KEKE-3310 file (N, C-alpha, C; in steps of 0.2 Angstrom, whole numbers, plus 5000, padded with zeros to 4 digits):
npx = (5543:5551:5566:5580:5594:5606:5622:5638:5645:5655:5669:5684:5694:5684:5671:5655:5640:5636:5640:5646:5638:5624:5624:5620:5608:5599:5590:5592:5603:5605:5617:5631:5631:5644:5641:5636:5640:5655:5669:5679:5687:5675:5664:5668:5670:5657:5649:5656:5656:5640:5637:5643:5633:5620:5617:5604:5611:5608:5608:5610:5607:5611:5612:5625:5633:5647:5649:5635:5632:5621:5608:5602:5596:5597:5597:5595:5598:5587:5595:5605:5605:5602:5613:5621:5614:5614:5629:5633:5625:5632:5647:5642:5639:5652:5660:5648:5648:5662:5662:5653:5643:5622:5618:5603:5591:5588:5589:5583:5594:5591:5589:5589:5578:5568:5565:5559:5548:5538:5542:5541:5549:5562:5562:5559:5571:5577:5570:5572:5589:5588:5580:5587:5599:5594:5580:5574:5576:5573:5566:5563:5554:5543:5526:5515:5521:5530:5543:5541:5526:5529:5539:5530:5526:5534:5534:5546:5550:5542:5543:5537:5542:5543:5548:5556:5558:5557:5545:5527:5518:5502:5498:5505:5520:5537:5540:5551:5567:5574:5563:5557:5556:5556:5563:5562:5566:5566:5566:5559:5545:5548:5547:5536:5529:5534:5527:5514:5515:5520:5509:5500:5490:5485:5499:5500:5502:5514:5504:5495:5484:5481:5487:5490:5503:5506:5516:5534:5543:5553:5564:5578:5587:5607:5612:5608:5606:5611:5605:5608:5604:5592:5587:5589:5581:5568:5568:5567:5555:5545:5549:5546:5531:5528:5532:5540:5555:5562:5573:5563:5568:5570:5586:5597:5591)
npy = (5487:5492:5483:5485:5483:5486:5490:5490:5491:5481:5482:5490:5474:5468:5457:5459:5452:5450:5462:5464:5450:5454:5464:5459:5457:5469:5481:5495:5500:5502:5513:5509:5526:5525:5531:5519:5509:5503:5508:5521:5515:5502:5509:5517:5508:5500:5510:5510:5499:5501:5510:5505:5493:5499:5502:5511:5524:5524:5532:5528:5531:5535:5532:5540:5527:5513:5502:5498:5493:5503:5501:5504:5512:5533:5548:5560:5578:5590:5598:5591:5580:5581:5591:5578:5568:5575:5575:5564:5559:5571:5564:5551:5557:5563:5554:5547:5557:5555:5543:5543:5544:5547:5553:5547:5544:5543:5532:5530:5521:5507:5506:5521:5525:5514:5523:5533:5530:5535:5542:5561:5573:5569:5562:5574:5581:5573:5575:5590:5589:5582:5593:5604:5597:5596:5599:5592:5577:5560:5550:5538:5524:5517:5514:5526:5534:5545:5550:5551:5555:5570:5573:5572:5581:5593:5592:5587:5571:5555:5539:5521:5507:5492:5477:5458:5449:5451:5450:5457:5465:5467:5480:5486:5486:5484:5468:5467:5463:5458:5448:5432:5425:5437:5438:5435:5415:5408:5406:5403:5403:5418:5423:5422:5429:5443:5441:5445:5459:5466:5463:5471:5463:5458:5454:5440:5446:5444:5437:5430:5436:5448:5461:5477:5482:5495:5497:5504:5496:5484:5479:5470:5461:5463:5455:5446:5426:5419:5428:5433:5423:5419:5437:5433:5425:5429:5441:5431:5426:5438:5443:5431:5432:5443:5457:5473:5476:5490:5505:5513:5530:5542:5546:5561:5572)
npz = (5396:5406:5415:5427:5436:5451:5448:5451:5465:5472:5481:5481:5480:5489:5478:5475:5466:5448:5436:5423:5416:5421:5413:5402:5401:5409:5406:5412:5424:5441:5444:5461:5468:5476:5492:5499:5491:5477:5472:5463:5452:5452:5450:5438:5427:5426:5420:5411:5404:5404:5395:5382:5381:5379:5390:5401:5412:5428:5444:5459:5473:5491:5508:5520:5522:5523:5527:5531:5520:5515:5522:5534:5545:5543:5551:5543:5543:5534:5524:5525:5519:5507:5502:5501:5492:5481:5478:5477:5465:5456:5454:5448:5438:5430:5430:5420:5408:5403:5397:5390:5388:5400:5416:5417:5426:5444:5458:5476:5486:5498:5514:5513:5499:5505:5518:5513:5508:5517:5523:5527:5527:5521:5507:5506:5504:5494:5486:5483:5481:5468:5459:5462:5451:5440:5432:5425:5426:5428:5439:5452:5461:5476:5469:5477:5483:5497:5489:5475:5474:5480:5472:5459:5462:5462:5449:5442:5432:5436:5438:5442:5450:5452:5460:5456:5461:5477:5490:5495:5506:5512:5510:5499:5501:5503:5511:5527:5525:5536:5539:5539:5522:5514:5505:5486:5478:5468:5450:5441:5447:5450:5437:5432:5441:5436:5425:5427:5430:5420:5416:5422:5430:5445:5459:5473:5489:5505:5513:5508:5503:5486:5476:5469:5457:5451:5439:5430:5426:5432:5447:5447:5461:5461:5470:5472:5476:5462:5453:5440:5432:5437:5430:5416:5416:5418:5410:5396:5397:5399:5386:5375:5378:5373:5378:5375:5380:5385:5388:5404:5405:5392:5382:5382:5390)
capx = (5544:5561:5572:5584:5597:5609:5626:5644:5642:5660:5674:5691:5698:5677:5666:5649:5636:5640:5639:5646:5633:5619:5619:5618:5601:5592:5590:5592:5606:5605:5624:5631:5639:5652:5640:5632:5645:5658:5674:5680:5686:5671:5658:5667:5668:5651:5646:5659:5651:5631:5635:5647:5631:5615:5609:5602:5613:5604:5612:5610:5610:5612:5616:5632:5634:5647:5648:5631:5629:5616:5601:5603:5590:5599:5591:5601:5595:5586:5601:5617:5605:5599:5618:5623:5616:5620:5637:5631:5624:5640:5650:5642:5638:5656:5662:5645:5651:5671:5660:5648:5635:5624:5614:5595:5589:5586:5584:5589:5594:5590:5587:5586:5574:5561:5562:5556:5542:5534:5549:5540:5555:5569:5558:5561:5577:5581:5569:5576:5593:5586:5578:5592:5604:5594:5572:5572:5580:5569:5567:5560:5552:5539:5520:5510:5526:5529:5543:5535:5522:5533:5544:5528:5521:5538:5537:5550:5548:5544:5541:5537:5543:5538:5551:5554:5561:5554:5540:5527:5513:5498:5498:5511:5527:5542:5544:5559:5575:5574:5560:5556:5553:5555:5568:5562:5572:5564:5566:5550:5539:5548:5545:5530:5525:5535:5523:5508:5515:5521:5501:5495:5487:5488:5500:5501:5506:5513:5498:5491:5482:5481:5489:5490:5506:5507:5528:5536:5550:5554:5571:5581:5593:5610:5616:5602:5607:5608:5604:5609:5599:5586:5589:5590:5572:5562:5567:5563:5548:5544:5551:5542:5525:5528:5533:5545:5560:5569:5571:5559:5570:5574:5589:5596:5586)
capy = (5488:5492:5480:5486:5480:5489:5490:5493:5486:5477:5488:5485:5467:5462:5460:5458:5454:5451:5466:5461:5447:5457:5471:5460:5454:5472:5488:5499:5502:5507:5513:5514:5532:5526:5530:5512:5504:5506:5513:5523:5508:5500:5513:5518:5502:5498:5516:5510:5496:5500:5516:5499:5491:5505:5504:5519:5524:5530:5537:5522:5539:5530:5534:5538:5520:5507:5497:5496:5493:5506:5496:5504:5520:5536:5552:5563:5581:5587:5600:5586:5574:5583:5591:5569:5566:5579:5573:5556:5559:5574:5560:5548:5563:5564:5546:5547:5560:5551:5539:5545:5540:5553:5548:5548:5543:5542:5530:5529:5512:5503:5511:5528:5521:5513:5527:5539:5529:5540:5550:5566:5577:5565:5563:5581:5582:5570:5577:5594:5587:5580:5597:5608:5596:5594:5597:5587:5572:5556:5549:5530:5524:5516:5519:5527:5531:5551:5552:5551:5560:5575:5574:5573:5590:5599:5591:5580:5567:5552:5532:5518:5503:5486:5470:5456:5446:5452:5449:5463:5468:5469:5488:5485:5490:5479:5464:5467:5459:5456:5443:5427:5425:5444:5439:5423:5413:5402:5408:5401:5408:5428:5426:5422:5435:5449:5443:5445:5466:5469:5466:5478:5460:5455:5448:5438:5447:5439:5436:5426:5442:5449:5466:5478:5485:5498:5500:5505:5496:5480:5477:5461:5463:5461:5453:5438:5421:5416:5435:5432:5417:5424:5439:5430:5417:5435:5443:5425:5425:5442:5444:5427:5434:5449:5462:5475:5479:5496:5510:5521:5536:5542:5552:5567:5575)
capz = (5398:5408:5417:5431:5440:5453:5451:5453:5472:5476:5482:5483:5481:5487:5470:5473:5460:5443:5431:5416:5413:5420:5409:5395:5403:5408:5402:5415:5427:5446:5446:5466:5470:5481:5497:5501:5489:5474:5473:5458:5447:5452:5445:5431:5423:5427:5416:5402:5399:5403:5390:5378:5377:5377:5395:5405:5418:5436:5452:5465:5479:5498:5513:5520:5525:5518:5533:5537:5515:5515:5521:5541:5545:5549:5553:5545:5544:5526:5519:5524:5515:5499:5497:5502:5485:5474:5478:5473:5457:5454:5455:5445:5430:5427:5426:5413:5402:5401:5393:5381:5392:5405:5419:5415:5433:5451:5461:5479:5488:5503:5520:5511:5498:5510:5519:5509:5504:5524:5529:5522:5525:5519:5504:5500:5505:5491:5480:5484:5475:5460:5457:5459:5447:5435:5435:5420:5428:5428:5446:5449:5466:5476:5468:5481:5491:5499:5482:5469:5476:5483:5466:5452:5464:5461:5439:5440:5426:5439:5436:5446:5454:5455:5464:5458:5467:5484:5494:5496:5512:5509:5510:5492:5503:5504:5517:5528:5523:5542:5540:5533:5513:5509:5496:5482:5477:5462:5444:5439:5449:5450:5430:5431:5446:5434:5418:5430:5433:5416:5409:5427:5435:5452:5462:5481:5497:5508:5518:5502:5498:5478:5475:5464:5457:5441:5434:5421:5428:5436:5447:5447:5464:5455:5472:5475:5474:5456:5451:5433:5429:5439:5427:5412:5415:5421:5403:5392:5399:5396:5378:5373:5380:5369:5380:5374:5384:5384:5394:5405:5407:5387:5384:5380:5393)
cpx = (5549:5560:5576:5587:5601:5616:5633:5642:5647:5664:5682:5691:5689:5674:5659:5645:5639:5638:5638:5639:5625:5616:5620:5609:5594:5595:5590:5596:5606:5615:5626:5636:5645:5650:5641:5638:5650:5661:5676:5681:5682:5665:5659:5669:5662:5646:5647:5654:5643:5632:5638:5638:5619:5614:5608:5606:5610:5608:5607:5612:5607:5612:5623:5634:5637:5647:5640:5626:5623:5610:5600:5600:5595:5594:5596:5592:5594:5593:5605:5611:5605:5607:5622:5622:5614:5627:5638:5634:5628:5644:5648:5641:5645:5661:5656:5647:5660:5668:5656:5643:5631:5621:5607:5593:5592:5584:5585:5588:5595:5587:5584:5576:5565:5559:5558:5550:5534:5534:5547:5546:5562:5567:5559:5567:5581:5578:5571:5582:5592:5587:5583:5598:5601:5581:5571:5574:5574:5570:5563:5560:5545:5534:5518:5514:5526:5535:5542:5530:5525:5535:5535:5523:5530:5542:5544:5548:5548:5540:5540:5537:5543:5547:5551:5556:5562:5548:5535:5522:5508:5496:5506:5518:5531:5540:5548:5563:5577:5568:5558:5551:5550:5559:5561:5567:5572:5563:5561:5548:5543:5545:5538:5526:5528:5531:5517:5510:5515:5513:5496:5487:5491:5493:5498:5504:5510:5509:5495:5486:5482:5480:5488:5496:5510:5513:5527:5540:5552:5562:5573:5586:5599:5613:5613:5606:5604:5605:5605:5604:5591:5583:5586:5580:5570:5563:5566:5558:5546:5543:5547:5534:5525:5529:5540:5548:5563:5567:5566:5562:5574:5582:5593:5590:5589)
cpy = (5487:5488:5481:5483:5485:5482:5489:5493:5483:5485:5488:5478:5466:5464:5459:5458:5450:5454:5465:5455:5449:5463:5469:5456:5462:5478:5496:5498:5505:5506:5513:5520:5531:5528:5522:5506:5505:5510:5515:5521:5506:5502:5514:5517:5498:5503:5514:5506:5495:5504:5509:5497:5492:5503:5509:5515:5528:5528:5531:5529:5534:5537:5536:5530:5517:5501:5494:5493:5496:5507:5500:5513:5527:5545:5562:5570:5584:5591:5594:5580:5576:5584:5582:5568:5570:5578:5568:5556:5568:5571:5556:5552:5562:5558:5544:5551:5557:5547:5537:5546:5550:5545:5552:5550:5543:5540:5528:5523:5511:5505:5517:5526:5516:5517:5534:5537:5532:5542:5555:5570:5574:5563:5569:5582:5578:5575:5585:5594:5586:5588:5603:5607:5598:5593:5595:5580:5567:5552:5543:5527:5520:5517:5520:5529:5541:5552:5552:5555:5567:5577:5576:5581:5595:5597:5588:5575:5559:5546:5527:5514:5498:5479:5463:5449:5447:5453:5456:5462:5469:5473:5489:5489:5484:5476:5464:5464:5455:5450:5438:5429:5430:5443:5431:5424:5411:5406:5409:5407:5418:5431:5426:5427:5441:5447:5446:5455:5468:5466:5470:5468:5460:5453:5448:5442:5443:5436:5431:5432:5446:5457:5468:5481:5491:5499:5500:5502:5490:5478:5472:5462:5459:5455:5449:5431:5420:5426:5435:5428:5418:5430:5440:5425:5423:5438:5439:5427:5430:5442:5440:5427:5440:5454:5466:5480:5484:5499:5512:5526:5537:5545:5558:5574:5583)
cpz = (5401:5415:5421:5436:5446:5454:5452:5461:5475:5476:5485:5476:5482:5483:5474:5468:5451:5435:5426:5411:5416:5414:5405:5394:5403:5406:5405:5423:5431:5448:5456:5464:5474:5489:5502:5498:5483:5478:5466:5452:5446:5446:5438:5426:5422:5422:5409:5400:5398:5394:5381:5374:5376:5384:5397:5410:5425:5441:5457:5472:5484:5503:5515:5524:5523:5523:5533:5525:5513:5517:5529:5538:5547:5547:5552:5542:5535:5521:5518:5519:5508:5498:5497:5495:5482:5475:5474:5464:5452:5451:5449:5434:5424:5425:5420:5408:5399:5396:5389:5382:5395:5410:5418:5420:5438:5454:5468:5482:5497:5508:5516:5504:5501:5516:5518:5506:5511:5527:5524:5520:5520:5513:5501:5500:5497:5482:5480:5478:5470:5455:5453:5454:5443:5437:5428:5420:5430:5437:5446:5457:5468:5473:5475:5488:5491:5493:5480:5469:5476:5476:5460:5453:5460:5453:5437:5436:5433:5436:5441:5448:5453:5456:5461:5460:5475:5486:5497:5504:5509:5506:5501:5495:5503:5512:5519:5525:5530:5542:5537:5527:5512:5504:5491:5478:5468:5456:5441:5439:5450:5443:5427:5435:5439:5426:5421:5431:5428:5414:5418:5429:5440:5453:5470:5482:5500:5513:5514:5498:5490:5480:5470:5460:5451:5442:5428:5422:5432:5439:5451:5455:5460:5462:5480:5474:5468:5454:5445:5430:5432:5433:5419:5409:5412:5410:5394:5391:5397:5388:5374:5374:5375:5369:5379:5380:5381:5389:5396:5403:5397:5390:5382:5384:5392)
residu = (MET:ASP:LEU:ASN:ALA:ASP:LEU:ALA:GLU:GLY:PHE:GLY:ARG:TRP:GLU:LEU:GLY:ASP:ASP:GLU:ALA:LEU:LEU:GLY:VAL:VAL:THR:SER:ALA:ASN:VAL:ALA:CYS:GLY:PHE:HIS:ALA:GLY:ASP:ALA:THR:VAL:ILE:ARG:SER:ALA:VAL:GLU:ARG:ALA:ALA:GLU:ARG:GLY:VAL:ALA:VAL:GLY:ALA:GLN:VAL:ALA:TYR:ARG:ASP:LEU:ALA:GLY:PHE:GLY:ARG:ARG:PHE:ILE:ASP:VAL:PRO:ARG:ARG:GLU:LEU:THR:ASP:ASP:VAL:LEU:TYR:GLN:ILE:GLY:ALA:LEU:GLU:GLY:PHE:ALA:ARG:VAL:ALA:GLY:THR:GLU:VAL:ARG:TYR:VAL:LYS:PRO:HIS:GLY:ALA:LEU:TYR:ASN:ALA:ILE:VAL:HIS:HIS:ALA:GLU:GLN:ALA:ALA:ALA:VAL:VAL:ASP:ALA:VAL:ARG:ALA:TYR:ASP:PRO:GLY:LEU:ALA:VAL:LEU:GLY:LEU:PRO:GLY:SER:GLN:TRP:LEU:GLU:GLN:ALA:GLU:ARG:ALA:GLY:LEU:PRO:THR:HIS:ARG:GLU:ALA:PHE:ALA:ASP:ARG:ALA:TYR:THR:PRO:GLU:ALA:THR:LEU:VAL:SER:ARG:ARG:GLU:PRO:GLY:ALA:VAL:LEU:HIS:ASP:PRO:ASP:GLU:ILE:ALA:GLN:ARG:CYS:LEU:ALA:LEU:ALA:ALA:GLY:GLU:PRO:ILE:ARG:ALA:VAL:ASP:GLY:SER:GLU:ILE:ARG:VAL:LEU:ALA:ASP:SER:ILE:CYS:VAL:HIS:GLY:ASP:SER:PRO:GLY:ALA:VAL:ASP:ILE:ALA:ARG:THR:VAL:ARG:ASP:ARG:LEU:ALA:ASP:ALA:GLY:VAL:GLU:LEU:ARG:PRO:PHE:ALA:ALA:GLY:GLY:ARG)
# end
């Protein structure tokens, strides 16, 4: 199983999350590319630290929305969204090359991530960008999403993601952050749920029903309160249960 977290989400003097601590826990890092968060110095630092620790680097691409932290839907034309995603992957690849590593995968962020679960045209735009950049580049997303279905049809290496600290609907999509109980906070509860996810066992949806979420990677949000403690508890619980932790996306594509 892979553990991933969102990094490089500070900007200038404004800091968000503890990248250094999280890089000691996770096996893959979703690095912001400057559109929803991150500036050149913050991004380069995160990539360098990831390379030093052997953590896989992924491009966390987003709508151009710094003010809204990429959590607002934007009705972007297909070609424009493709160009925006290409721009972000290329920028991160430059920092990765300087640090002696590479971008191994692409994971959309926030509103874009949620939109392309069902929004076929925007999903196609992101697939177009990844294929144009490198058809061997892996992608990460919600199981059953338009994003992963179209990526698989396009021949891209696809990987499924589950969320350690987010509530699920009965349809196995994420509960909106605007709803109460959308984000989980208890480290032990979260770690126990991650054990179930790693074993392919059902977990409880927000209405109490049981759903099955098959995943190659589990995300722990770096901007949640107590994120580092949650991530460490999850990693320790998985390791104690004999779950091997390693990046889902191999290098040397």
